[in-house]
Every structure is written in structure tokens, then in C-alpha cells.
C-alpha positions as CSV (number, residue, x, y, z in Angstrom):
1,M,-64.8,18.7,-67.4
2,D,-66.9,17.7,-64.6
3,G,-65.4,16.3,-61.0
4,V,-66.9,14.4,-58.0
5,L,-66.9,16.5,-54.9
6,N,-66.8,14.8,-51.8
7,E,-69.0,17.2,-49.9
8,T,-67.6,15.7,-46.3
9,T,-64.2,16.4,-47.1
10,N,-64.4,19.3,-49.5
11,K,-62.0,17.0,-52.0
12,I,-62.6,17.2,-55.8
13,H,-61.8,14.0,-57.8
14,R,-61.6,13.4,-61.7
15,H,-64.8,11.6,-62.6
16,E,-64.4,8.2,-64.5
17,T,-65.1,9.0,-67.9
18,G,-68.2,7.1,-69.6
19,S,-69.4,6.2,-65.9
20,S,-72.7,7.3,-65.3
21,D,-72.7,7.3,-61.2
22,F,-70.1,9.3,-58.9
23,R,-67.1,6.9,-60.0
24,T,-63.9,8.5,-59.6
25,T,-60.6,7.9,-61.6
26,C,-59.0,6.6,-58.2
27,G,-61.4,5.1,-56.3
28,A,-61.4,7.3,-53.1
29,T,-65.2,7.6,-53.3
30,I,-66.2,4.1,-54.0
31,H,-67.4,3.4,-50.0
32,V,-69.0,7.2,-49.7
33,A,-72.8,7.4,-49.4
34,H,-74.1,9.1,-52.7
35,D,-76.0,12.0,-50.5
36,N,-72.3,13.2,-49.7
37,L,-71.2,13.5,-53.3
38,R,-72.0,15.8,-56.4
39,L,-71.0,16.2,-59.9
40,I,-69.6,19.7,-60.5
41,A,-67.5,21.6,-63.0
42,I,-63.6,20.8,-61.6
43,E,-63.2,24.9,-62.8
44,R,-66.1,25.8,-60.8
45,A,-65.1,24.1,-57.5
46,V,-61.7,24.6,-57.3
47,T,-62.3,28.4,-57.3
48,D,-63.9,27.8,-53.9
49,A,-61.1,28.2,-51.2
50,D,-62.3,25.3,-49.0
51,V,-62.3,22.7,-51.8
52,T,-58.8,21.0,-52.5
53,K,-58.0,18.4,-55.8
54,C,-57.3,14.8,-55.0
55,G,-53.6,14.3,-55.3
56,R,-54.1,10.5,-57.2
57,C,-56.7,12.4,-59.6
58,F,-54.4,15.7,-60.3
59,A,-50.6,16.3,-60.2
60,D,-51.1,19.5,-58.7
61,G,-53.4,18.0,-55.9
62,S,-52.6,16.5,-52.5
63,G,-53.6,13.8,-50.0
64,Y,-55.4,10.6,-51.4
């Protein structure tokens, strides 16, 4: 499953199902420039020690 990584905050969000751009289920990235976002497999992103999960998108996440 793909997520949306905010490269400024190093936070991964769930990608909104059926969306063709960087929309997330929580909406937290709506005002972030697309240059700072990228689609990446969630499993791959969370293996990076610097990446955290969004608390709105994931039960085991933290923060917004």
C-alpha cells in the first residue's frame, strides 16, 4: 500500500484511495507543495528511522 511522505516533516500519511495526486485520508498535506511530497510504499518508509506515521492516518502513529 502506498503512502504520501512529507519530506519536510518526515511523516508518512495514508494515500486517499482512488486519488491520483498526493491527497491523504487525513487531509494534513493539502497545503504542502507537491515538491515536498512523494508516493512511497508505507512498509518501505517506516523502516527508515527518521520517518514517523501520522496519528490521524494510523492507530500506532503520532502527531497530526
